[in-house]
N, C-alpha and C positions, 0 to 999 in steps of 0.2 A: 116306457111308452114305445110302441113299435107300429109300423104300418105294414099291413099284410098284402101280398100279391101285387106289388107295384111293378109296372114294366119300365125298365130303365135302359137307355141306350148303352150298348156294350162298351162303347168308347168312353163312357163316363164311369166305368167300373175299373178298379185297379187292385192287384193282389196286395195282400198284407205282408209287410216285411217280417213280421213275427210269425208267419205261417210255419207251423211245426214241420210239415212235410216239405222236404227239399228235392226229392227224386220222384218223378212221375213216369210210370210205365207207358211207353209210346203205343204199344199194341192195345192196351186197355183204353187209352185215350181215344184211339182211332175207333175202337169198337163202340165206345160211348157216343162219339161224334156221329157215327153212322145211325145209331138209335135216335139221336136228337133230330137228325135230318128227316127220319121217317115219322117219328111220333111227337117231336117237340120236346122241350124240357119239362118233365112232369112235376118236378119238385123244385121250388124256388131256392135260390141261394140266400144266405144271410149277409147283409152289408151294414156298414155304419157310415153315415154321411159326415165327411170331414172336408170342409171347404167346398169346392166345386166337384169333388170326387166322391165316389161311393167305394169305400175300402172293404174288401171281402173279409168277413169274419168266419164264415163256414161255407165251403162249396167251391174251392179253387179248381178242383178237378173238373167239375161241371162247367165252370167258366172257361177253362182251357179247351175242353171238348167243344163248347159252343163256338169259340173262336175258329176252331178247325172246321166246324160245320158251316161257318159263314153267317152265323146269327147276327142280327142287328140290334135286337133287344133281348133282355133276360128278365124273367119274373124274379122279384126280390122281396125279401122281408127286410125292411129298413129299421134298424135300431136307432132310436133317438137318444138313448142313454149315453153318457160320456164315461161310463165306468170301464176303464181300460182293462182292469183286472178281470172283470166278467167277460169281456170280449175275448181276451186271450184264452181264458178257461173254456169258453164255448168252442173256439177254434181247435183247441187240443182235444176236447172230448169228442167233437164231431169226427176228427180224423182217426182217433183210436177206435171209435165205434163203427165207422163206415168202412175204413180201409186201413188195416194196421200199419202204423209207422214202423220203420225199421228200428231196432233197439237204440241206435245212436241218435236218430231224430227224436225218439221218445225221451231219451235222457236230456237232450238239449232243450226240449220243450219244458220239461220239469224244471230244469235249471233256470230258464227264462222266467217262469212263473215265480220262482223263489227269489231271484236276484232283482228282477225288475218291478215286481208287484208285491213282494213281501208275503207271498203265499207260503203257508207252512206245509210240511210233508203230510201232515194229518189232513189238511184241507184238500190237498191234491188227491190223497188216498180216497176220500169220500166222493170227490167230483168224478173221478174216472173209474171208481168201483174196483180198485186194486188195493191189496194189503199194504200197510205201512212198510214192512220189510221189503216188499217188492219194489216200492218207490226208491228206498234207500239203496238197494242193490243195483237198480237200473242207473241211478246217478253215479254210482261207483265206477261204472264202465268208462266214464269220461277221464278216469285216471290212467287209462291205458295209453301206450304210445300211439301217435297218429297213424303209423303204418298198420297197426292192429285194428284201430277204429275203422280204417278204410275197408279192411277185410270183413268186418262186422256189417258195415253199411251196405256193401254190395252183396252180402249173403254168402261170401266164401266160407265164413265160419259162423256158427250159431251163437246166440246170446249165452247159451249154456257153456259153450267152449270159452267164451270171453270171460265169464264169471269164474271159471276154473283157472284161467290164466292169471287172474287178479291175485290168486294165492301165491304166485311167484313174485318175489320182491324185485329182482333184478330186471330192469327194463330191457336190456339186451337179450336176456333169456326169454322174456315175454314175447318179443318179436320172433325169436328163433322157434319157440314152441308153436306160435301161430302158423309159421311156414311149414312146420312138421305136420300140423293138423291137415293141411292141404295136400302135402306131398305123400304122406303116409296113411292118410285116412283115419287119424286117431279119433277115438270116441271121447266123449266128455269124461267118462270114467278113467280112461287112460291118461288124460291131461291132469285129472285130480291126483292120480297116483304119482305122476311126475312131480307135481307140486309138493306132495308129501315127502318124496325122496329128497328133493332139494332142501326142504325145511329141516329134515333129519340131519343131512350132511352139514348144513350150516350150524345146527345146534351142537353137533359133535365137535366142529371146528372151534366154536366158542368155548366149549368145555375144555378142550385141549389148550386153548390160548390162556385160559384162566390159570392153568397150572404152571406154565413155563413162559409163554411169550409175553405176558403182561410184565413180569419181572424184567425180562430182557429189554423191552421197550422203555420201561422206566429208567433202567440203567443207561441206556443209550441216550435218553434225553438229558440225564444228569451230566454225562460226558460232553455233550454238545454245549451245554451251559458253561461248564467248567473250562473247556478248551477253546471255545469260541470258534469252532469250525465244524465241518461235516464229519460225523462219526457213524460208522455202520458196524453193527455186531452181526456176524454171520454164524449161525449155529447148525450143526449136524447132530446126529444122535449122541455121539460120545465126545465130540470136540468142536472147536469153532475158532474164529479169528476176529480181531477187531481191526477195522480199517479206519485210519485217521488221515484226512486229506489236508495238505498244506499247499500254498501257492507261491511261496518265496522262502529264501533262506532265513530271513528274519522271522517269518511265521513259524518255521521249523524250530528255531532256537527258542521262541516263546513257548511253543507246545512242550518241547523237551524240558524247559525250565519248570513249567507248571507240573509236569509229571514227576520229575526228580525231586522237586521241593516238597512234594507230598510225602 
């Protein structure tokens, strides 16, 4: 059940804490505010009555612009339903369709729907008109370090760049690559090539380790267990050395005894 076209005092309207959009462009707000001063607000916002307040479901940008314009009342569509999941879904869809969220805001909105309201990725996909893989890949952006997410949020790097960075496993290298994108003007394809190169390097390292280093590590662990102290095996191509630490004469005698008794 909903009430259409109700005029509500603006001081009785409050933003929704679950609003997907976190950043509002001041110039666009001012432009909309100027339009509202001349022509009024042509399209009502959607609110839900909670207690004595009307919480915005869709239309926070219009609400903010109306505040700037000095409006005292706003035309509203009032939802009587208490279905919070539907309310959040409406706010998300409205923002995606009217003014694109940045990729991080979009990912956080999807996450909120999933964690707070039990919405599935398939349901989100149908609600916003995006493919299931798109939803999954957008959510994966939240695995990036905070400094990289900040660059995505403010538009310094694109969502395409961010998804390419996700192919790099090391968090430090992810942040470094994000900075390189800005400083060197790297394309998405260039970042994908960097990720492939790092993956191949790691793969070769693992193959090399499987032939020699694994045996050395195993032997080092056995020596530590046997001698009861720190042991380091240092290898070069054709030779190496074993370092055994001791911290007192008594410990040296104990280690020597263990080795000689063998």
